[in-house]
C-alpha positions as CSV (number, residue, x, y, z in Angstrom):
1,M,3.1,12.6,-6.4
2,R,0.0,11.0,-7.5
3,C,-1.3,7.4,-7.2
4,H,-0.1,5.1,-10.0
5,Y,-3.8,3.6,-10.1
6,C,-5.9,6.6,-9.7
7,D,-5.5,10.4,-9.5
8,R,-5.5,10.7,-5.8
9,E,-2.4,12.2,-3.9
10,A,0.0,9.4,-3.1
11,T,0.4,8.6,0.5
12,F,3.1,6.0,-0.1
13,A,5.8,6.0,-2.6
14,P,7.8,2.7,-2.4
15,E,11.1,2.6,-4.4
16,K,13.1,-0.2,-5.8
17,G,15.9,0.0,-8.1
18,G,15.4,3.8,-8.5
19,V,11.8,3.4,-9.5
20,R,9.2,5.0,-7.3
21,V,5.4,4.2,-7.5
22,G,2.9,6.4,-5.7
23,L,0.0,4.7,-4.0
24,C,-2.9,6.3,-2.2
25,D,-4.1,4.6,1.0
26,R,-6.8,2.5,-0.7
27,H,-4.4,1.2,-3.4
28,F,-1.6,0.6,-0.9
29,R,-4.0,-1.6,1.1
30,E,-5.1,-3.5,-2.0
31,Q,-1.5,-4.1,-3.1
32,F,-0.6,-5.1,0.5
33,E,-3.5,-7.5,0.7
34,N,-2.5,-9.0,-2.7
35,L,1.1,-9.3,-1.4
36,A,0.0,-11.0,1.8
37,E,-1.8,-13.8,-0.2
38,T,1.5,-14.9,-1.7
39,D,4.7,-16.1,-0.3
40,A,6.3,-12.8,-1.2
41,L,5.4,-11.1,2.0
42,A,7.2,-13.9,4.0
43,S,10.2,-13.6,1.7
44,L,10.2,-9.8,2.3
45,R,10.1,-10.2,6.0
46,Q,13.0,-12.5,5.9
47,E,15.0,-10.4,3.6
48,L,14.3,-7.4,5.8
49,D,15.1,-9.6,9.0
50,V,11.8,-8.4,10.6
51,D,11.2,-10.0,13.9
52,R,8.1,-9.5,15.8
53,P,7.9,-10.2,19.6
54,E,5.4,-12.8,20.5
C-alpha cells in the first residue's frame, strides 16, 4: 500500500469503517501531531480505555 499523501511505501494503514488509509512514517507523525493538538486524542484514549502507569 502507498501513502495517501505521497508515493512512499505506507508503514501504517489505519482502518475505520472498512476504509484503510496508508501513511508513511512522516505523514503518520504529522497526522498524529495534528490529532494531539485537538481533544480527539484524549477522546480516543478514553474510547480505547488506554491507561498508562504513572
